[in-house]
C-alpha positions as a Markdown table, in Angstrom:
| # | Residue | x | y | z |
|---|---|---|---|---|
| 1 | Met | -7.3 | 1.5 | 8.8 |
| 2 | Thr | -10.6 | 3.2 | 8.9 |
| 3 | Glu | -13.4 | 2.9 | 11.4 |
| 4 | Glu | -15.6 | 5.3 | 9.5 |
| 5 | Trp | -16.4 | 3.8 | 6.1 |
| 6 | Met | -17.0 | 0.2 | 5.2 |
| 7 | Pro | -18.1 | -0.9 | 1.7 |
| 8 | Lys | -21.5 | -2.4 | 1.5 |
| 9 | Asp | -20.5 | -5.0 | -1.1 |
| 10 | Lys | -17.6 | -6.1 | -3.4 |
| 11 | Asp | -18.5 | -3.7 | -6.2 |
| 12 | Glu | -18.4 | -0.7 | -3.9 |
| 13 | Leu | -15.0 | -1.9 | -2.5 |
| 14 | Met | -13.4 | -2.5 | -5.9 |
| 15 | Ser | -14.8 | 0.8 | -7.2 |
| 16 | Glu | -13.3 | 2.8 | -4.3 |
| 17 | Ile | -10.0 | 1.1 | -4.7 |
| 18 | Glu | -9.9 | 1.8 | -8.5 |
| 19 | Lys | -11.0 | 5.4 | -7.9 |
| 20 | Glu | -8.1 | 6.1 | -5.5 |
| 21 | Trp | -5.7 | 4.2 | -7.7 |
| 22 | Lys | -6.5 | 6.3 | -10.7 |
| 23 | Leu | -6.1 | 9.5 | -8.7 |
| 24 | Leu | -2.7 | 8.4 | -7.5 |
| 25 | Ile | -1.4 | 7.1 | -10.8 |
| 26 | Asn | -2.5 | 10.2 | -12.6 |
| 27 | Val | -0.5 | 12.4 | -10.2 |
| 28 | Ala | 2.5 | 10.1 | -10.4 |
| 29 | Glu | 2.5 | 10.1 | -14.2 |
| 30 | Arg | 2.4 | 13.9 | -14.4 |
| 31 | Leu | 5.5 | 14.4 | -12.4 |
| 32 | Thr | 8.7 | 15.5 | -14.1 |
| 33 | Asp | 11.9 | 13.6 | -13.3 |
| 34 | Val | 13.0 | 16.4 | -11.0 |
| 35 | Gln | 9.7 | 16.4 | -9.1 |
| 36 | Met | 9.7 | 12.6 | -8.9 |
| 37 | Thr | 13.1 | 12.7 | -7.1 |
| 38 | Thr | 12.7 | 15.8 | -5.0 |
| 39 | Pro | 12.5 | 14.8 | -1.3 |
| 40 | Asp | 10.0 | 16.3 | 1.2 |
| 41 | Glu | 10.9 | 17.6 | 4.6 |
| 42 | Gly | 11.1 | 14.0 | 5.8 |
| 43 | Gly | 13.5 | 13.0 | 3.1 |
| 44 | Trp | 11.1 | 11.0 | 0.9 |
| 45 | Ser | 10.7 | 11.8 | -2.7 |
| 46 | Pro | 7.5 | 10.9 | -4.6 |
| 47 | Lys | 9.4 | 8.0 | -6.1 |
| 48 | Asp | 10.1 | 6.8 | -2.5 |
| 49 | Asn | 6.4 | 7.1 | -1.7 |
| 50 | Leu | 5.4 | 5.0 | -4.7 |
| 51 | Ala | 8.0 | 2.3 | -3.9 |
| 52 | His | 6.6 | 2.3 | -0.4 |
| 53 | Leu | 3.1 | 1.7 | -1.7 |
| 54 | Ser | 4.3 | -1.3 | -3.7 |
| 55 | Glu | 5.9 | -2.8 | -0.7 |
| 56 | Trp | 2.8 | -2.5 | 1.4 |
| 57 | Met | 0.5 | -3.9 | -1.4 |
| 58 | Asn | 2.8 | -6.8 | -1.5 |
| 59 | Ala | 2.6 | -7.2 | 2.3 |
| 60 | Leu | -1.2 | -7.0 | 2.0 |
| 61 | Met | -1.2 | -9.9 | -0.5 |
| 62 | Gly | 1.4 | -12.0 | 1.1 |
| 63 | Tyr | 0.8 | -11.5 | 4.8 |
| 64 | His | -2.8 | -10.5 | 5.2 |
| 65 | Leu | -4.4 | -12.4 | 2.3 |
| 66 | Asp | -2.1 | -15.4 | 1.9 |
| 67 | Arg | -1.1 | -15.5 | 5.5 |
| 68 | Arg | 2.6 | -16.1 | 4.9 |
| 69 | Pro | 5.2 | -15.2 | 7.5 |
| 70 | Arg | 5.9 | -11.4 | 7.8 |
| 71 | His | 9.6 | -11.7 | 7.3 |
| 72 | Glu | 9.2 | -13.8 | 4.2 |
| 73 | Val | 6.7 | -11.4 | 2.7 |
| 74 | Met | 8.6 | -8.3 | 3.5 |
| 75 | Arg | 12.0 | -9.9 | 2.7 |
| 76 | Leu | 13.4 | -8.5 | 5.9 |
| 77 | Pro | 15.0 | -10.2 | 8.9 |
| 78 | Glu | 12.5 | -11.6 | 11.5 |
| 79 | Asp | 13.7 | -9.2 | 14.2 |
| 80 | Val | 12.9 | -6.2 | 12.0 |
| 81 | Val | 9.2 | -7.3 | 11.4 |
| 82 | Glu | 8.4 | -9.3 | 14.5 |
| 83 | Ala | 6.8 | -6.3 | 16.4 |
| 84 | Trp | 5.2 | -5.0 | 13.1 |
| 85 | Asn | 6.5 | -1.6 | 14.0 |
| 86 | Phe | 6.3 | 0.8 | 11.0 |
| 87 | Glu | 9.0 | 3.0 | 12.5 |
| 88 | Val | 11.4 | 0.1 | 12.1 |
| 89 | Ile | 10.0 | -1.5 | 8.9 |
| 90 | Asn | 9.5 | 1.6 | 6.8 |
| 91 | Pro | 13.1 | 2.9 | 7.0 |
| 92 | Ala | 14.3 | -0.6 | 6.0 |
| 93 | Leu | 12.0 | -0.5 | 3.0 |
| 94 | Phe | 13.1 | 3.0 | 2.1 |
| 95 | Glu | 16.7 | 2.0 | 2.2 |
| 96 | Arg | 16.1 | -1.0 | -0.1 |
| 97 | Asn | 14.2 | 1.1 | -2.7 |
| 98 | Gln | 15.8 | 4.6 | -2.7 |
| 99 | Asn | 18.3 | 4.0 | -5.5 |
| 100 | Arg | 15.8 | 2.5 | -7.9 |
| 101 | Ser | 14.9 | 4.2 | -11.2 |
| 102 | Arg | 11.7 | 6.1 | -11.7 |
| 103 | Gln | 10.6 | 3.7 | -14.4 |
| 104 | Asp | 11.4 | 0.6 | -12.3 |
| 105 | Val | 9.4 | 1.9 | -9.4 |
| 106 | Leu | 6.4 | 2.9 | -11.7 |
| 107 | Asp | 6.5 | -0.4 | -13.5 |
| 108 | Glu | 6.5 | -2.4 | -10.3 |
| 109 | Leu | 3.8 | -0.2 | -8.8 |
| 110 | Arg | 1.5 | -0.9 | -11.7 |
| 111 | Glu | 2.3 | -4.6 | -11.7 |
| 112 | Val | 1.8 | -5.1 | -8.0 |
| 113 | Tyr | -1.5 | -3.2 | -8.2 |
| 114 | Arg | -2.6 | -5.3 | -11.1 |
| 115 | Gln | -1.9 | -8.5 | -9.1 |
| 116 | Leu | -3.6 | -7.2 | -6.0 |
| 117 | Phe | -6.7 | -6.1 | -8.0 |
| 118 | Tyr | -7.1 | -9.5 | -9.5 |
| 119 | Lys | -6.5 | -11.3 | -6.2 |
| 120 | Leu | -9.2 | -9.2 | -4.6 |
| 121 | Glu | -11.5 | -9.7 | -7.5 |
| 122 | Ala | -11.2 | -13.5 | -7.0 |
| 123 | Met | -12.1 | -13.3 | -3.3 |
| 124 | Ser | -15.7 | -13.3 | -2.0 |
| 125 | Phe | -17.0 | -10.3 | -0.1 |
| 126 | Asp | -17.9 | -12.7 | 2.7 |
| 127 | Asp | -14.3 | -13.8 | 3.0 |
| 128 | Leu | -13.2 | -10.1 | 3.1 |
| 129 | Met | -15.6 | -9.5 | 5.9 |
| 130 | Lys | -14.3 | -12.3 | 8.1 |
| 131 | Pro | -12.0 | -11.4 | 11.0 |
| 132 | Arg | -8.4 | -11.1 | 9.9 |
| 133 | His | -7.0 | -12.5 | 13.2 |
| 134 | Asp | -8.7 | -15.3 | 15.0 |
| 135 | Asp | -7.6 | -13.9 | 18.4 |
| 136 | Asp | -8.8 | -10.3 | 17.6 |
| 137 | Pro | -11.3 | -9.4 | 20.4 |
| 138 | Glu | -12.7 | -6.7 | 18.1 |
| 139 | Lys | -13.2 | -9.2 | 15.3 |
| 140 | Arg | -12.0 | -6.6 | 12.7 |
| 141 | Pro | -12.6 | -7.8 | 9.2 |
| 142 | Leu | -9.9 | -8.4 | 6.7 |
| 143 | Val | -11.4 | -5.7 | 4.5 |
| 144 | Met | -10.0 | -3.1 | 7.0 |
| 145 | Trp | -6.5 | -4.1 | 6.1 |
| 146 | Val | -7.4 | -4.1 | 2.4 |
| 147 | Leu | -8.7 | -0.5 | 2.8 |
| 148 | Gly | -5.6 | 0.5 | 4.9 |
| 149 | Asp | -3.2 | -0.7 | 2.2 |
| 150 | Thr | -5.2 | 0.5 | -0.8 |
| 151 | Thr | -7.6 | 3.4 | -0.7 |
| 152 | Glu | -6.4 | 5.0 | 2.5 |
| 153 | His | -2.7 | 4.5 | 1.7 |
| 154 | Phe | -3.2 | 5.7 | -1.9 |
| 155 | Leu | -4.9 | 8.8 | -0.6 |
| 156 | Glu | -2.3 | 9.5 | 2.1 |
| 157 | His | 0.6 | 9.2 | -0.3 |
| 158 | Arg | -1.1 | 11.1 | -3.1 |
| 159 | Glu | -1.7 | 14.0 | -0.8 |
| 160 | Thr | 2.0 | 13.8 | 0.3 |
| 161 | Ile | 3.1 | 13.9 | -3.3 |
| 162 | Glu | 0.8 | 16.7 | -4.2 |
| 163 | Lys | 2.1 | 18.8 | -1.3 |
| 164 | Val | 5.7 | 18.3 | -2.5 |
| 165 | Ile | 4.9 | 19.4 | -6.0 |
| 166 | Arg | 2.9 | 22.5 | -4.9 |
| 167 | Glu | 5.9 | 23.8 | -2.9 |
């Protein structure tokens, strides 16, 4: 999540999300089948990165926006998600998704993004600026998690994918 940039209004937020989405999906759509399944030094292929993004957009919708239980949203055992440790959760998500087809991953990615975009469109900017956690001493707004699982995450994984295809 970013501490540097905060949208001034809903239009700016949605525009930034859409901009990063288009950059990501344009890179993904240009990949050959070989590029899509070629792992990086960490063992993740671009397809794995895209499946990861779908999982975390789902988490954003279910856990952060709808406030459903973590394990229910992530479809993982409670002990895997209770500490919200990405070093534990991400490998479980990777394992679940690694044998999926390119088309299945891309179709789901587009559908999850569409659902998230419409869910965010339906929310007021005031609601997005309210603290995500009532007990957060910093009173960080929900929009920080939105940015973390959209614009920032799209950029991070797009750059990872671009690095793999340049090599």
